[in-house]
Structures are given as C-alpha cells and as structure tokens.
C-alpha positions in Angstrom: 7.8 -53.1 -35.7 7.6 -51.7 -32.2 9.0 -48.3 -31.4 11.1 -47.9 -28.3 11.3 -44.5 -26.6 14.3 -43.9 -24.3 14.6 -41.0 -21.9 18.0 -39.7 -22.9 19.4 -36.8 -20.9 22.1 -36.2 -23.5 20.6 -33.0 -24.8 20.0 -31.5 -21.3 23.5 -32.4 -20.2 25.0 -31.0 -23.4 23.3 -27.6 -22.8 24.6 -27.6 -19.3 28.1 -28.1 -20.5 27.7 -25.3 -23.0 26.8 -22.8 -20.3 29.5 -20.1 -20.1 31.7 -22.3 -22.3 34.3 -20.1 -24.0 35.5 -22.8 -26.4 32.3 -23.3 -28.3 30.7 -19.8 -27.8 30.1 -17.7 -30.9 29.2 -14.4 -29.2 30.4 -12.5 -26.2 28.4 -10.0 -24.1 30.8 -7.3 -23.0 30.3 -5.3 -19.7 32.3 -2.3 -18.7 33.5 -2.8 -15.1 35.8 0.2 -14.5 36.9 3.1 -16.7 39.2 0.9 -18.9 38.3 -2.7 -17.8 35.7 -4.9 -19.3 34.3 -8.4 -18.6 32.9 -10.9 -21.1 30.2 -13.4 -20.8 30.2 -16.1 -23.5 27.1 -17.5 -25.1 25.7 -19.3 -28.2 23.6 -17.4 -30.7 21.4 -20.3 -31.8 20.5 -21.3 -28.2 19.6 -17.7 -27.2 17.6 -17.1 -30.4 15.3 -20.1 -29.9 14.3 -18.7 -26.5 14.1 -15.0 -27.3 12.7 -13.1 -30.3 14.9 -10.2 -29.3 18.0 -12.3 -29.5 16.8 -13.9 -32.7 16.5 -10.4 -34.3 19.8 -9.4 -32.8 21.7 -12.3 -34.3 19.8 -13.3 -37.4 17.7 -10.3 -38.4 18.4 -7.7 -41.1 20.3 -5.5 -38.5 22.1 -8.4 -36.9 25.1 -7.9 -34.7 28.3 -8.9 -36.3 30.6 -8.6 -33.3 30.4 -8.8 -29.6 27.4 -7.2 -27.9 28.0 -4.4 -25.4 25.6 -4.4 -22.4 25.3 -1.2 -20.5 22.2 -1.8 -18.4 23.1 -4.9 -16.4 25.9 -6.4 -14.4 27.7 -9.5 -15.7 26.6 -11.4 -12.6 22.9 -10.7 -13.2 23.3 -11.5 -16.9 24.9 -14.9 -16.1 21.9 -15.7 -13.9 19.6 -14.7 -16.7 21.4 -17.0 -19.2 20.9 -20.0 -16.9 17.3 -20.3 -18.1 18.5 -20.9 -21.7 21.0 -23.5 -20.7 19.9 -25.0 -17.4 16.1 -24.5 -17.6 16.1 -22.8 -14.2 16.9 -19.5 -12.4 18.6 -18.9 -9.1 16.8 -15.8 -7.9 17.8 -14.0 -4.7 16.8 -10.6 -3.2 20.0 -9.2 -4.5 19.6 -10.1 -8.2 15.8 -10.5 -8.7 15.2 -7.0 -9.9 18.1 -7.0 -12.4 17.1 -10.5 -13.7 13.4 -9.5 -14.0 14.4 -6.5 -16.1 16.5 -8.7 -18.4 13.6 -11.1 -18.8 11.4 -8.3 -19.8 13.9 -6.6 -22.1 14.6 -9.8 -24.1 11.0 -11.0 -24.1 11.3 -14.3 -22.3 7.7 -14.7 -20.9 8.1 -18.0 -19.1 11.1 -16.7 -17.2 9.3 -13.5 -16.5 6.4 -15.4 -14.9 8.9 -17.2 -12.6 10.4 -13.8 -11.6 6.9 -12.5 -10.8 6.2 -15.5 -8.6 9.5 -15.0 -6.8 9.0 -11.3 -6.4 5.7 -11.9 -4.5 7.5 -14.3 -2.2 10.5 -12.2 -1.3 8.5 -8.9 -1.0 8.4 -7.3 2.4 6.3 -4.4 3.4 9.4 -2.2 3.9 10.5 -2.6 0.2 7.0 -2.9 -1.3 7.2 0.5 -2.8 10.3 -0.3 -4.7 8.9 -3.5 -6.2 5.6 -1.7 -7.0 7.6 0.9 -9.0 9.3 -2.0 -10.9 6.0 -3.7 -11.6 4.6 -0.6 -13.1 7.7 0.0 -15.2 7.6 -3.5 -16.6 3.8 -3.7 -16.7 3.7 -6.8 -14.5 0.0 -7.0 -13.9 -0.2 -9.6 -11.2 2.6 -8.0 -9.2 1.0 -4.6 -9.6 -2.2 -6.0 -8.1 -0.4 -7.8 -5.3 1.6 -4.6 -4.4 -1.4 -2.4 -4.4 -3.3 -4.7 -2.1 -0.4 -4.8 0.3 0.1 -1.0 0.2 -3.6 -0.4 1.0 -3.5 -2.9 3.9 -0.4 -1.2 5.4 -0.7 2.5 4.5 1.1 4.1 7.4 4.0 1.7 7.2 4.4 2.5 3.5 4.3 6.3 4.2 7.0 6.0 6.8 9.3 3.8 4.8 12.6 5.0 3.4 11.5 3.9 -0.1 8.5 6.2 -0.1 10.8 9.3 0.2 12.8 8.1 -2.8 9.9 8.2 -5.3 9.6 10.6 -8.2 6.5 12.9 -8.3 4.5 10.4 -10.5 5.0 7.5 -8.1 4.3 9.7 -5.1 0.9 10.5 -6.6 0.1 6.8 -7.3 1.0 5.8 -3.7 -1.0 8.6 -2.1 -4.0 7.8 -4.3 -4.0 4.3 -3.0 -3.7 5.2 0.7 -5.6 8.5 1.1 -8.9 6.9 2.0 -7.0 4.6 4.5 -5.4 7.3 6.6 -6.4 10.4 8.4 -5.8 13.8 6.6 -3.0 14.7 9.0 -1.0 11.6 8.0 -1.4 12.3 4.3 -0.5 16.0 4.6 2.6 15.1 6.6 3.6 12.5 3.9 3.4 15.1 1.2 5.5 17.6 3.1 8.1 15.0 4.3 8.6 13.9 0.7 9.0 17.5 -0.5 11.6 18.2 2.3 13.5 15.1 1.4 13.6 16.1 -2.3 14.9 19.6 -1.3 17.8 17.9 0.6 18.5 15.6 -2.3 18.7 18.5 -4.7 20.9 20.6 -2.3 18.4 23.4 -1.7 17.0 24.8 1.5 13.4 23.6 2.3 11.8 27.0 2.0 8.1 27.3 1.1 9.0 28.2 -2.4 11.3 25.2 -2.9 8.8 22.9 -1.3 6.2 24.2 -3.7 8.5 23.7 -6.7 9.2 20.1 -5.7 5.5 19.3 -5.3 4.4 21.0 -8.5 0.8 20.3 -9.4 0.5 18.0 -6.4 0.2 21.0 -4.1 -3.5 21.1 -5.2 -4.0 17.5 -3.9 -2.8 18.1 -0.4 -6.0 17.6 1.7 -5.5 20.5 4.1 -9.3 21.2 3.9 -9.8 17.9 5.8 -7.6 18.9 8.7 -9.1 20.0 12.0 -9.3 23.7 12.7 -6.2 23.5 14.9 -4.2 21.4 12.4 -5.2 23.8 9.6 -4.1 26.8 11.5 -0.8 25.2 12.4 -0.2 24.1 8.8 -0.8 27.6 7.3 1.6 29.1 9.8 4.3 26.5 9.2 4.0 26.6 5.4 3.0 30.2 4.8 2.6 31.1 1.1 2.5 27.4 0.0 -1.0 28.3 -1.2 -1.8 31.7 -2.6 -4.4 33.9 -1.1 -7.2 33.0 -3.5 -6.7 29.3 -3.1 -6.5 29.6 0.6 -9.8 31.5 0.8 -11.4 28.9 -1.4 -10.2 26.2 0.9 -11.5 28.0 4.0 -14.9 28.4 2.3 -14.9 24.7 1.5 -14.1 23.8 5.1 -16.9 26.0 6.4 -19.4 24.4 4.0 -18.2 20.9 5.0 -18.5 21.8 8.7 -22.0 23.1 8.1 -23.0 20.0 6.1 -21.6 17.8 8.9 -23.6 19.7 11.5 -26.8 19.4 9.5 -26.3 15.7 9.0 -25.7 15.3 12.8 -28.9 17.2 13.5 -30.8 15.1 11.0 -29.6 11.9 12.7 -30.5 13.3 16.1 -34.0 14.2 14.9 -34.4 10.8 13.3 -33.6 9.1 16.5 -36.0 11.3 18.4 -38.8 10.6 15.9 -38.1 6.9 16.1 -38.3 6.9 19.9 -41.6 8.8 20.0 -43.0 6.5 17.3 -42.2 3.4 19.3 -43.4 4.9 22.7 -46.4 7.1 22.1 -47.2 7.0 25.8 -43.7 7.8 27.0 -44.7 11.0 28.8 -47.5 9.2 30.6 -45.0 6.5 31.7 -43.0 9.0 33.5 -45.8 9.3 36.1 -46.4 5.5 36.0 -42.8 4.5 36.6 -40.5 7.5 37.4 -37.7 5.2 38.4 -37.3 3.5 35.0 -33.6 4.2 34.1 -34.1 3.1 30.5 -36.9 5.5 30.0 -34.8 8.4 31.3 -31.9 7.4 29.1 -34.2 7.4 26.0 -35.8 10.7 27.0 -32.4 12.4 27.2 -31.9 11.7 23.5 -34.6 14.2 22.8 -32.6 17.0 24.5 -35.7 18.6 26.0 -34.9 22.2 27.1 -34.6 22.8 30.8 -37.0 25.2 32.5 
C-alpha cells in the first residue's frame, strides 16, 4: 500500500488564528500601563511551553503559575512581537523594538529567536548607537554581537568617544570602551574622554563639577587616565585645570615616569641615528675620498649630513 504525503497548512493556519485570541487563551500576561490601568495580552500555555523551558516551568513545573502572569520588565507591544515567533514562526523587528524583544528572547530562553535578533542587531547598528548595543550584548552574553561591536568600536574610536551614548555609560562600561580604544587614539583624546564623562556624571547627579566630585565619579579609574603620555604643555595645562585630581605623591611618580620615558625615547632616537650612520659608513668606506673626487654629488652631501659632523 502506497503512502501519500500531503502538504497541509492547517496546523500553521490554526496557530496563526490562535495568536492573541482571547476566546481560546488560557493565560493572560498583565502589564501595568498607568497607576491604576493595566493591559492584558492573551496566550496559550501549551504553545509557549513547547518553545520555551522557562514558560514550561512557569506553567507546568512544581511552582507553576495558577493565575495571570504579571510582567514588569516589558511593554505589551514588545511582548506581542515576541509572541509572534511562537504562533507565526517569525518576528517583526524594528529599531524601536529590537532591544526589548532581544531581552525577552534571552529571558525566556528561546535560542532560535535570539539568533534572529542578533543578526538583526548587526544589521540595524549604526556607529552612533554602537555603544548602546555593545552594552546590551555584554549584558545578555551575545558573543557574536560583542565581537561585532568591539570591531566597530576599534575602527571608529573617536566617533565613539564623541557620541552621546558614551557619556551615558556607567563606570564599568566606560572602562571597557576606553580599554578598546586607548591604543587607537592619542593620549589627549583619551584624557578628554575621561574628563568629559566625569563632568557629565556630575551634571546628572546634580553636583558641581569640582575636582573632588570629578574624582569621586571616576573612582579607581583616575589611576588609568594616561596623563603621563601627554606632551609637556598638555600635562602642565591638565594639572592646572584639574588641580588636586592626583595627590602630591602620585603626581611626583607620574612626573618621574614621564622623565624616564623621555630619556628612553631620546636614547632610542640616538641609537637609530647611530645605526644609520654606521650603515652609511659600512656601505661607503671611501665616502670621504669621494668628496674630493666629486664634490658636487648632492646625494653624497645628503648622506653625509646624517652623520651630523660638528662644524669647525
């Protein structure tokens, strides 16, 4: 007896009809809209339980919910979009709802939907809001999005540091961002980023941006401000503008470090110069004699100047 297989769309169509259907729903998710107003989103326990272990435990576990479920960390609109995946097999993601829906997918452990959200995130991301999505990716441990954001941040360090999102970070995220871009920017840009962030936090907290308050906002990050890499002029200006940000002992240590670095740089410059001179003499052992043979040779005089012979 032959077996005939028919492509029947009845199941799919039935699920579509059940989406937000109040008549057949056996659970309602309740959202607080205003102080005394609420809004309900209907759903079906069995459908949600099949797609999410969290819903399965919620409805059929030992501590199962026996009444409507109150939702306090999402809007009803975002939750409706999230439920589409269970009933329609697809999501309608926009820049306005993608963060909220991604959080719901993570919370209720729906991995397939979370992957769709990650792909969509990387499409809608712009450099101006990269920092916000990077923070979300870290919060939800979205590895591919974390990698994507870090690459974009390192490619566009100055844009990131001047974005409005950068100034909204907490101290932990500030540290992460600056670790990514420090090697990509000059010291002055990094120092200004630290101080701009601290000033913004003072404003947000309703305090005057005094040196003491700036230091309190930065906390241990004060020690990471690379003022030792500033030029002498920039360093002098910084210490005048932010007097007492560093105590006397720390400031003396920074000055000593700068002097040692300057000495090291000067020694390296001299070594390079000496190496060039030695290389030149090695290649042209009869250079001095050539002066008398061809005193109009411009290349020779150019090479000879590298040696910096003292004038008599």
